[in-house]
Structures are given as C-alpha cells and as structure tokens.
C-alpha positions, 0 to 999 in steps of 0.5 A: 508834858501832856496838854491840859484837857478841858476836864482838868479845869474847875467848872466853878471855883471860888477865889476867896483872896480875890473875892471872885467866882472863877468860871470857864466861859462856856460860850467860847468852847470848844474853840477857846478855853477862857477863864473869867472872874466874876466880882459884881452882881451884874457880872454874876447875873450876866454869866448865868443869863448869858450861859457863860456858866450853865447846867442846873448844878453848876448854876447852883454852885455859882450862885452860892459862891456868888451870894457869898462874894456879894455878902463880902462886898456888902460889908466892904461898901459900908465903909465900916468895920464888920463888927459894927454892922447891924445884922438887919441892915446887912441881911436887907441888902443880902436879900436884895442881892439874892433876889436879883441873882435869882431872876437870871434864869427861871426854869432851873430850880437849882438856882433858887435852891442854892440861894435859898439855902444860903439865905437860910444859913444867913438868917439862922446865924444872924437872927437865931444864933446872934452871930457877928458879921465876920462869923456869918461870912465864914459860915456862908463861905463854908456852906457855899463850899459844901454845896460844891463838894456835895455836888461832886458826891451827888453826881458820883452816886447818880453815876453808880445807880445809872451804871446799874441800868446798862451793861458793857458795850451798850449804846447810849444817847444823850441830849444837850450837856449834862456833863462835867461842864454842867456840874463840878465833876462827872456830870449827871447824865454822863456820870454813868458814862464816865464811871463805865469808861473808867471800868472798861465798859466800852460804851458807844455814845451818841450825842445830840448836837442840841439846837439852837445853842449846840451844847451837845456839839460844843460841850458834850461831844468836846468833853467826852472826846477829850476823855477818850470816850467813844462818842459820835455826834449827830444832829437832833433830827437823827435820833430816831434813825440811830434808835431804829438801827438798834444802836441805842440801848438807853437814853440818859439826860439831865434835867433842870426841874422835876415836878412832883408827878415826875414831869421833867423840864430839860433842854428843848428837844428832850421831849422829842427824844423821849417820845421816839425812845418810847416808840422804839422801846428804848429805856429813857432815864432822867438823871436828877439830883434831888436838888432839882426835884421841886415838890412844890410844883405839882406837874410840868404844866406849872413849870415856867419855861424860859424864852430866849432871844430870837437871834440864837435861832436866826444868827448865832453861829452863822457867818451870815444870817440864816433866816429872813428879816422880820420872821417870827421866832419861837425860842423856848430854852426847855421843854417838859417831858411827860412822866409817862415817857420816862422809864425811871429817874435816877437820883443820888438816893436811888432810882424812882419808877412809876408811879413817880409821885409815890416813888419820888416822895420815898426818895425825899423821905430817904433824904430827910431821914438819912442825909447824904454822905 
C-alpha cells in the first residue's frame, strides 16, 4: 500500500459527532502531519491566528464550521432542551462568538465573509421564518457544508480559467501558498497547475520560499512535490533572476482581499514579484474567488494590514536567534499589489482585466444573476 500523501488529507473538515473542526496543523508541516480537533472558541481563534489553518478560503471554511460548532455549544451550555431556548437569547451569544472569531485575522476577507453568511442564515431562520433552535442548527450545518463544497467548485473553475492563460511546457512562478492546503481542494493559484498536471501540460513551477513564515517552502513546494509536479524552490530574492533567464512565462498568486479597483492584498512580497514581472514583461495573474473581492473597500489603501510578532523574523525556524537583541522589527503579514501591476484577476466567473473597477463589477453582476453551480 502506497504511503499517504499530504494531498490525501482534508485541509478542513467537520466531525459532527465529536462537535469539532478537524484540521491539519500547518505549523508542523512538512516535518510532521498532525491532525488536531478544535472544540472551543479559544481553540478555533488560536488555530486561525497562529496559522495552524491558513489561506483565505480555508480560513473561511474553518470559520463556518467553527461557528456551527459553537452554536451547538451555546445550546449545550444552557443546560436546557433545545426547543425551550428563546431565539433572541441564542442569537445574542451566537453573535458574540461570531465577532470573537472574526477578530482573529483582519486582512483575509473570507473570515468575515463566511461568518457574516452564517449569521444571515441564522437570522433568516430564527427571526423571519420562526424556526426552532434544532431546525436552526441543522440549517447552519448545511450552510457550513455548502461553503466547503462551494470552495471546491470555485477552485476548479478558477483552475480552468487560469489554464486558458498558459500553454503546455510553460514555466510558472508562484508565491506563498495558495494551494490545496489554503483551500479544500486544488487551491487557487495552484489550480491551473494541478489541472495542467492531470492533462500532461508538463509545467515547470518555481515556488518562492516566502519569508518569514516560509509557506512557499514548507507548504507549496511540499504539496506540489508530493503530487509529482516539476517544482523548484527558490528564495524570494531570486525571482528576478529566473524571470530574466526567461524561465517564467506566467506568475500565478492567490490573494486575501481584492479591493473594488483591483488592488490585491496577498502575502508579503507579492508586490515585489509583481513589480519584477512588470519589468520583464511576464504576465502577473491574481487568482481570486469572488468571496475575496471586497466591493466595500475602494482601494488597497483602505485594507487593514495585519502586523505579526517580531519573533517570526528574528527567531522562528532558527536554532539560535539570527538578529541582535533589541533590534526593531517591521513584520507585516501582507502587502498590497497595485492594480496597475496586475495583468488579470482570475475568478470562478471569468477573467477580469483593466479597467478592473468595471470588469470586477461585471463579474459581480454575473454572480448575482447566474449563481454558481
């Protein structure tokens, strides 16, 4: 029997019987594959903040499963029977738990998107439809499961559109991890790579290591290599050389939030890759589920950038500290790539090009009128 690959594990799943969210602890990869169970609000919040689960889509799915688990806990903690609990009392605590989870990470819009979607379902079922608490819990469960299943369909569609932008044998550069470990299957930026691999495109992929958390090295290189993809790991500061050498035909990256004008927030260093790609005439594609497009944010200037602990730069991954004690550290988790550096934004509804304000609005209208199947 062949050894189980990292791609054979579910990134996020729900164990309804155990009332837990089940995830791969990505902080332990690639050295150890550890599956952990999250039962409490603190455990779910910590898992998101500490990057045990990361990647905008996977965070959204975890949050949806998480708030459902906590909704069941609310009922359990009352000590009463479900049918005797008043909706408004239930909803007040549900809302408090939702707001707490939403505070875990500010930049990735999928976190608030999924939690707000679950809250809308709860309110509609309780206030508008007068459903009982047991019925509301079942509706919440179904919605959380649908968010996960939808993510798989969305990533597959992004992969199909992305694949239309490249040809067999192309060299592809990616940054950070927008792969299966950041989603429930296929990934966003890696979806064209996986689909191309299945169809014999023989891409040559270059993965930035992505300092300081090394998601490109620990996660992207790991999962692509496990899948049999031709992948070469490079340091972040080598991207210009591989482009200058003519080895890169396209850059595919993910994103955590896209503003209405097409500015895209992604893992720190993405904007550097985009600027270099522009210089060398390499197309730069952002792979973005429409759930990451924030039409309420006019531009990247309004996107709140998460600041991470200094220790991630000075100490993490090193046997000994690699910076002088007391030195100041600036450690933003993300940067914003200006829309002028982006060739196209690939969504599950099609490919948006400049002017992005108009093309992204057309994508939104398509989503509103057609829905996604």
